[in-house]
C-alpha positions in Angstrom: -4.0 -28.6 40.3 -1.6 -30.0 37.7 -4.4 -32.0 36.2 -6.6 -28.9 36.1 -3.9 -26.9 34.4 -3.3 -29.6 31.9 -7.1 -29.8 31.1 -7.2 -26.0 30.6 -4.2 -26.2 28.2 -5.8 -29.1 26.4 -9.1 -27.2 26.0 -7.3 -24.1 24.8 -5.3 -26.1 22.3 -8.4 -27.8 21.0 -10.2 -24.5 20.7 -7.4 -23.0 18.7 -7.2 -26.0 16.4 -11.0 -26.0 15.9 -10.8 -22.3 15.0 -8.0 -23.0 12.6 -10.0 -25.8 10.9 -12.9 -23.3 10.5 -11.3 -20.6 8.4 -14.5 -18.5 8.2 -14.8 -18.3 12.0 -11.1 -17.5 12.3 -11.5 -14.6 9.9 -14.5 -13.3 11.9 -12.6 -13.5 15.2 -9.6 -11.8 13.6 -11.6 -8.9 12.2 -13.3 -8.5 15.5 -9.9 -8.2 17.1 -8.8 -5.6 14.5 -11.8 -3.4 15.2 -11.8 -3.7 19.0 -8.2 -4.5 20.1 -6.9 -1.1 21.1 -9.3 1.3 22.8 -6.4 3.6 23.9 -4.9 5.1 20.7 -1.1 5.0 20.4 0.8 7.7 18.4 3.9 7.2 16.4 6.7 8.9 14.6 8.0 7.0 11.5 9.7 7.2 8.2 7.4 6.9 5.2 8.7 6.0 1.7 5.9 6.5 -0.8 6.3 5.8 -4.6 3.5 7.0 -6.9 3.6 7.6 -10.6 7.3 6.9 -10.7 8.2 9.5 -8.0 9.5 8.5 -4.6 9.0 10.8 -1.7 10.5 10.1 1.7 8.9 11.9 4.7 9.0 11.9 8.5 5.5 11.6 10.0 4.6 12.5 13.6 1.1 11.5 14.7 -0.8 13.5 17.4 -4.5 13.5 18.5 -5.1 16.8 16.7 -3.3 16.2 13.4 -0.4 14.4 11.7 2.7 16.4 10.9 4.6 15.4 7.7 8.0 16.7 6.8 9.3 15.8 3.3 12.9 14.7 3.5 13.7 13.8 -0.1 12.3 13.4 -3.6 13.8 10.6 -5.8 16.8 10.5 -3.4 17.5 14.2 -3.7 17.4 16.6 -0.7 14.9 19.4 -0.8 15.8 22.8 -2.3 15.7 25.9 -0.1 12.3 26.8 -1.7 10.9 23.4 -1.0 12.0 23.5 2.6 10.3 26.9 3.0 7.1 25.4 1.6 7.4 22.5 4.2 7.9 25.0 7.0 4.9 27.0 6.0 2.7 23.9 6.0 4.0 22.8 9.4 3.5 26.3 10.9 -0.1 26.5 9.6 -0.9 23.2 11.3 0.5 24.5 14.6 -1.3 27.9 14.4 -4.5 27.3 12.4 -7.2 25.2 14.1 -9.1 24.9 10.8 -6.1 23.5 9.1 -5.7 20.9 11.8 -9.4 19.9 11.6 -9.1 19.5 7.8 -6.0 17.3 8.3 -7.7 15.2 11.0 -10.8 14.8 8.9 -8.8 13.4 5.9 -7.0 11.0 8.2 -10.3 9.8 9.8 -11.9 9.4 6.3 -9.1 7.2 5.1 -9.3 5.2 8.3 -13.1 4.7 7.9 -12.7 3.5 4.3 -10.1 0.9 5.4 -12.4 -0.2 8.2 -15.4 -0.5 5.9 -13.4 -2.8 3.6 -12.1 -4.8 6.6 -15.6 -5.4 7.8 -16.4 -7.0 4.5 -13.8 -9.8 4.9 -15.9 -12.3 6.8 -18.8 -12.1 4.4 -17.4 -11.1 1.0 -15.1 -14.1 0.6 -14.9 -17.8 1.1 -11.7 -19.1 2.8 -9.7 -22.4 2.8 -6.8 -23.4 4.9 -3.4 -23.0 3.0 -0.9 -24.0 5.7 1.5 -21.5 7.3 3.8 -18.6 6.2 6.4 -17.0 8.4 4.7 -18.4 11.4 1.3 -17.1 10.4 -1.8 -19.0 9.5 -2.3 -18.7 5.7 -5.8 -18.8 4.2 -6.7 -18.6 0.5 -9.8 -16.5 -0.3 -12.1 -16.2 -3.3 -15.3 -14.1 -3.8 -18.4 -15.3 -2.1 -21.0 -15.4 -4.9 -23.9 -14.7 -2.5 -22.3 -11.4 -1.4 -23.7 -8.1 -2.9 -21.0 -5.3 -2.8 -22.7 -2.1 -1.5 -20.1 0.4 -3.0 -17.8 0.8 -5.9 -14.8 0.2 -3.7 -16.5 -3.0 -2.3 -17.2 -4.1 -5.9 -13.5 -3.9 -6.8 -12.4 -5.6 -3.5 -15.0 -8.4 -4.0 -13.5 -9.2 -7.4 -10.2 -10.1 -5.8 -8.9 -13.5 -4.8 -5.7 -14.1 -2.9 -4.1 -14.9 0.5 -4.8 -13.8 4.1 -2.1 -14.1 6.8 -3.3 -14.2 10.4 -1.0 -14.1 13.4 -1.5 -17.3 15.4 -0.8 -15.9 18.9 -3.0 -12.8 18.8 -5.3 -13.5 15.9 -4.4 -10.3 14.2 -4.2 -9.6 10.5 -0.6 -9.8 9.4 -1.1 -9.4 5.7 -3.4 -9.7 2.7 -2.7 -9.9 -1.0 -5.0 -10.2 -3.9 -5.4 -10.2 -7.6 -8.3 -8.8 -9.6 -9.7 -11.8 -11.4 -11.9 -10.0 -13.9 -12.5 -6.5 -15.3 -14.7 -4.4 -13.1 -17.1 -2.0 -14.8 -18.8 1.1 -13.3 -21.9 2.3 -14.9 -21.8 -0.5 -17.6 -18.3 0.6 -18.4 -19.3 4.1 -19.3 -18.0 5.6 -16.0 -14.9 3.5 -15.8 -13.3 0.1 -15.8 -10.5 -1.5 -13.8 -8.6 -4.3 -15.7 -8.2 -7.9 -14.7 -4.8 -8.8 -13.3 -4.4 -5.8 -11.0 -2.8 -6.6 -7.7 -2.6 -5.3 -4.1 -0.7 -6.2 -1.0 -0.9 -4.9 2.6 1.2 -6.0 5.5 0.7 -5.2 9.2 3.4 -5.3 12.0 3.0 -5.4 15.8 4.4 -2.2 17.2 3.1 -2.6 20.8 0.7 -4.8 22.7 -2.7 -4.8 20.9 -1.3 -2.3 18.3 -0.7 -3.5 14.8 -0.1 -0.9 12.1 0.1 -1.0 8.3 3.8 -1.0 7.3 3.5 -2.0 3.6 1.1 -1.0 0.9 1.6 -2.1 -2.7 -1.0 -1.5 -5.4 -0.8 -2.0 -9.1 -4.1 -1.6 -10.9 -4.8 -0.1 -14.3 -7.9 0.9 -16.1 -9.8 3.8 -17.7 -12.4 6.3 -16.6 -15.0 8.5 -18.4 -13.8 9.5 -21.9 -11.1 6.9 -21.7 -9.0 8.8 -19.2 -6.3 6.3 -18.0 -6.6 5.1 -14.4 -3.1 4.4 -12.9 -3.2 3.2 -9.3 0.5 2.5 -8.9 1.7 2.9 -5.4 4.4 1.3 -3.2 4.6 2.6 0.4 6.8 1.4 3.2 6.7 2.7 6.8 9.8 2.1 9.0 11.7 3.4 12.1 8.6 3.6 14.4 9.1 5.5 17.6 6.3 6.2 20.2 5.0 9.8 20.6 3.3 11.0 23.8 -0.4 11.6 23.4 -0.1 14.9 25.3 2.8 16.3 23.2 2.6 20.0 22.5 1.9 20.9 18.8 5.1 22.9 18.5 7.1 20.1 19.9 5.5 17.6 17.5 6.2 19.9 14.6 9.9 20.2 15.6 10.1 16.4 15.8 8.7 16.1 12.3 11.3 18.5 11.0 14.4 17.4 13.0 13.6 13.9 14.2 14.0 12.8 17.8 17.4 11.2 18.6 16.3 10.5 22.2 13.1 8.7 21.2 13.0 5.1 22.3 13.1 2.3 19.8 10.0 0.6 18.5 8.3 -1.6 21.0 8.6 -5.3 20.3 
């Protein structure tokens, strides 16, 4: 039995090393895990700090199957005025009481998720990968555009013009992070419809919140350009999500709304 166990361990180790020596295959397996790892959706409450166009808004977000409740806590470090709190309350109440509002909210969330999934599906084919050692216990791969890949959308065209670094968790083969730099100007409609400028950067980090559940906890984007009639494009965003706490899938809408407004002191800490 001991010899059999040792053989199994040896084979598993050899398989892992082989995958690590074949970066393209490793990326394929990782993206497969990202798309299929968690058939049972988890829901979370968390603190969201989002800086766009020089303004930082801190919110508490509560996810539910029907919609996500967001309560704005501060703007540039200042608490809300009474009028702003009343506006927040009206938005929350509408989600609780108006099914159409919940459907619109859910549709926007699903559309954002689909866009992210579409870009993630590109990773195995759109780029060429080389081993670049380790970082923070993760496998680090360098990536560059695959010249034989034909981007199907504008978003894919921008993504494909990037080169950078991919971080993959060794134990679970999950995407721990990706960062990239736009290596050339990207034109749309021969530059008439718009252009994004070389040198733009993006960074995304994922963290393990529960078994088989990795969520985006950092988004950092700095891309400049121009659109039709030379309108300036400014994609400047820095978003950090922290203080994750689990939310029951069967939570009542009114209770989820109250959690968004007041928090939940009795909620358990983030699963490790």
